[in-house]
C-alpha positions in Angstrom: 5.6 73.0 -11.0 8.3 75.3 -12.3 11.3 76.9 -10.8 12.3 80.6 -11.0 14.0 79.8 -14.4 10.7 78.5 -15.8 11.9 74.9 -15.9 9.5 72.1 -15.0 10.7 70.4 -11.9 7.9 68.0 -11.1 4.3 67.6 -10.2 2.8 69.2 -7.1 0.9 66.7 -5.0 -1.8 65.9 -4.1 -3.8 67.8 -6.8 -5.7 66.1 -9.5 -8.5 66.3 -12.1 -10.9 63.4 -12.6 -10.7 61.9 -16.1 -13.1 59.2 -17.3 -11.5 55.8 -17.8 -13.0 55.6 -21.3 -10.5 58.2 -22.5 -7.6 55.9 -21.7 -9.3 52.5 -22.4 -11.3 53.3 -25.5 -10.7 56.7 -27.1 -6.9 57.2 -26.8 -5.9 55.2 -30.0 -8.5 57.1 -32.0 -7.6 60.6 -31.1 -5.0 62.9 -32.8 -2.6 64.8 -30.6 -4.5 68.0 -31.2 -7.8 66.4 -30.3 -6.3 64.9 -27.1 -5.0 68.3 -26.0 -8.3 70.0 -26.6 -10.2 67.3 -24.8 -7.9 67.3 -21.8 -8.2 71.1 -21.6 -12.0 70.9 -21.5 -11.8 68.1 -18.9 -9.6 70.3 -16.8 -11.9 73.4 -17.1 -15.0 71.3 -16.3 -14.4 68.3 -14.0 -11.2 69.9 -12.6 -13.4 72.6 -11.1 -16.5 70.4 -10.3 -18.5 71.8 -13.2 -20.4 69.8 -15.8 -19.7 72.5 -18.4 -17.8 75.7 -18.9 -17.6 78.7 -21.1 -14.3 78.4 -22.9 -13.1 80.9 -25.5 -10.9 80.1 -28.4 -8.2 82.3 -27.0 -8.2 80.4 -23.7 -7.6 77.1 -25.5 -4.8 78.7 -27.6 -3.1 81.0 -25.1 -4.4 79.9 -21.7 -5.8 82.0 -18.8 -4.0 84.8 -17.0 -5.6 86.1 -13.8 -6.3 89.8 -13.1 -3.3 90.0 -10.9 -1.0 88.8 -13.7 -0.5 85.2 -12.4 -1.0 82.4 -14.9 -3.9 79.9 -14.2 -3.0 77.7 -17.2 -1.1 77.9 -20.5 -3.7 76.6 -22.9 -3.2 73.7 -25.3 -0.1 75.1 -27.1 -2.0 74.6 -30.4 -2.6 77.2 -33.1 -6.0 78.8 -33.5 -6.7 76.7 -36.7 -5.7 73.5 -34.9 -7.9 74.2 -32.0 -10.9 74.9 -34.2 -10.4 71.7 -36.2 -9.8 69.5 -33.2 -12.9 70.9 -31.3 -15.1 70.4 -34.4 -14.0 66.8 -34.9 -14.5 66.0 -31.2 -18.0 67.3 -31.5 -18.6 65.4 -34.7 -17.3 62.2 -33.0 -19.8 62.6 -30.1 -17.1 63.2 -27.5 -17.8 66.8 -26.7 -21.0 68.9 -26.7 -20.6 72.4 -27.9 -23.3 75.1 -27.2 -23.0 78.6 -28.7 -24.2 81.2 -26.2 -25.9 84.3 -27.3 -27.8 87.1 -25.6 -29.8 90.1 -26.6 -27.4 92.5 -25.0 -24.1 91.0 -26.0 -24.9 89.0 -29.0 -22.5 86.0 -29.5 -20.6 85.2 -26.4 -18.1 82.4 -25.5 -18.8 78.8 -26.4 -19.9 76.4 -23.7 -18.2 73.0 -23.8 -19.0 69.8 -21.9 -18.2 66.1 -22.2 -21.0 63.9 -23.7 -22.1 61.7 -20.9 -24.1 58.5 -21.6 -27.6 58.9 -20.2 -27.6 55.5 -18.5 -24.2 56.0 -16.8 -23.7 56.7 -13.0 -21.9 59.9 -14.0 -24.9 61.2 -15.9 -27.0 60.9 -12.7 -24.3 62.6 -10.6 -24.0 65.5 -13.1 -27.7 66.0 -13.2 -28.2 66.2 -9.5 -24.7 67.1 -8.3 -22.4 69.3 -10.4 -25.1 71.5 -11.9 -26.4 72.1 -8.4 -22.9 73.0 -7.1 -22.4 75.4 -10.0 -25.7 77.2 -9.3 -25.1 77.3 -5.6 -21.7 78.9 -6.1 -23.4 81.9 -7.7 -25.4 82.6 -4.5 -23.7 85.3 -2.4 -25.9 85.2 0.7 -24.1 84.5 4.0 -26.8 82.3 5.3 -25.8 79.6 2.8 -22.3 79.5 4.4 -23.8 79.1 7.9 -26.2 76.4 6.8 -23.5 74.3 5.1 -21.2 74.8 8.1 -23.9 73.6 10.5 -24.5 70.5 8.4 -20.8 69.8 8.0 -20.2 70.3 11.7 -22.6 67.4 12.4 -20.3 65.0 10.6 -17.1 66.5 12.0 -18.1 67.0 15.6 -16.7 63.7 16.9 -13.2 64.6 15.6 -13.1 68.2 16.9 -10.6 67.5 19.7 -8.2 65.2 17.8 -4.8 66.9 17.6 -3.7 68.2 14.2 -0.6 66.8 12.4 2.0 69.2 11.0 0.6 68.6 7.5 -2.9 69.4 8.7 -1.8 72.6 10.5 -0.1 73.7 7.3 -3.3 73.0 5.3 -5.3 75.1 7.7 -3.0 78.0 7.2 -3.3 77.6 3.5 -7.1 77.6 3.7 -7.0 80.8 5.8 -4.6 82.4 3.4 -6.9 81.7 0.5 -10.2 82.4 2.2 -9.2 85.1 4.6 -11.7 83.8 7.2 -9.9 83.7 10.5 -13.0 83.5 12.6 -13.7 80.1 11.0 -10.3 78.6 12.0 -11.9 76.0 14.2 -14.1 74.8 11.4 -11.2 74.6 9.0 -9.2 72.6 11.6 -12.1 70.1 11.6 -12.1 70.0 7.8 -8.3 69.3 7.8 -8.8 66.4 10.2 -11.6 64.6 8.3 -11.8 65.7 4.7 -9.4 64.0 2.2 -6.5 66.3 1.4 -7.0 65.9 -2.3 -10.6 67.3 -2.0 -9.4 70.3 0.1 -6.7 71.2 -2.5 -9.3 70.8 -5.3 -11.7 73.1 -3.4 -9.0 75.7 -2.8 -8.1 75.6 -6.5 -11.8 76.3 -7.3 -11.9 79.2 -4.9 -8.8 80.8 -6.5 -10.2 80.3 -10.0 -13.6 81.7 -9.1 -12.1 84.7 -7.3 -9.8 85.4 -10.3 -12.6 85.3 -12.8 -15.0 87.4 -10.7 -17.5 84.7 -9.7 -16.9 85.4 -6.0 -17.9 88.9 -5.0 -17.9 88.7 -1.2 -17.2 85.6 0.8 -14.5 83.1 -0.3 -15.1 81.1 2.8 -18.7 80.3 1.9 -17.6 79.3 -1.6 -14.9 77.0 -0.2 -17.3 75.4 2.2 -19.9 74.7 -0.5 -17.2 73.0 -2.6 -15.4 71.0 0.1 -18.6 69.7 1.7 -20.4 68.8 -1.6 -21.4 65.1 -1.8 
């Protein structure tokens, strides 16, 4: 978090990105500073937004991402173009990252897709296969009936807590959800979410909504996207 003068004043909590333990326990001594920066950037763009992979351009790694409204989503790696290219290549050569070049008949070469290499026998591999990919695909669906279906299923698990009073922190969280999603008629549902869903998961879901809206992946209903993320297994 930075102040008005642009000085870093501390971390905002609770917000986090899952990072595999192997990065710290096994790979850290073997990575150069540039490789570590590129790897952490890919982890943030993938696991940080509950994706198993993401289309990441060279300019994003170098300069970061600025939203359409001019606000900064991230500041990139701070590396030069040449350093990013070299680090990404060596991470692929070492079997740490998987890089897929995306092409189409209409546009030709498009942005490169990056993902972490996950061992096929690991629990994370199974989760990615049946979880993150499904979430990513579901997020592209714009139909309002998905929102209602997810809400109904989530209500079943939240119903017993519907009358429990909200704390001050939970009330503030509900207002933040409403500010992001603009979905006032769902206030009661969001109150139930604030009562029962871990705060970290809610903040992560809100971050995903903001990013998806800024990059044009949400065309209609932010509330439906938020629900699909916060209620995912």
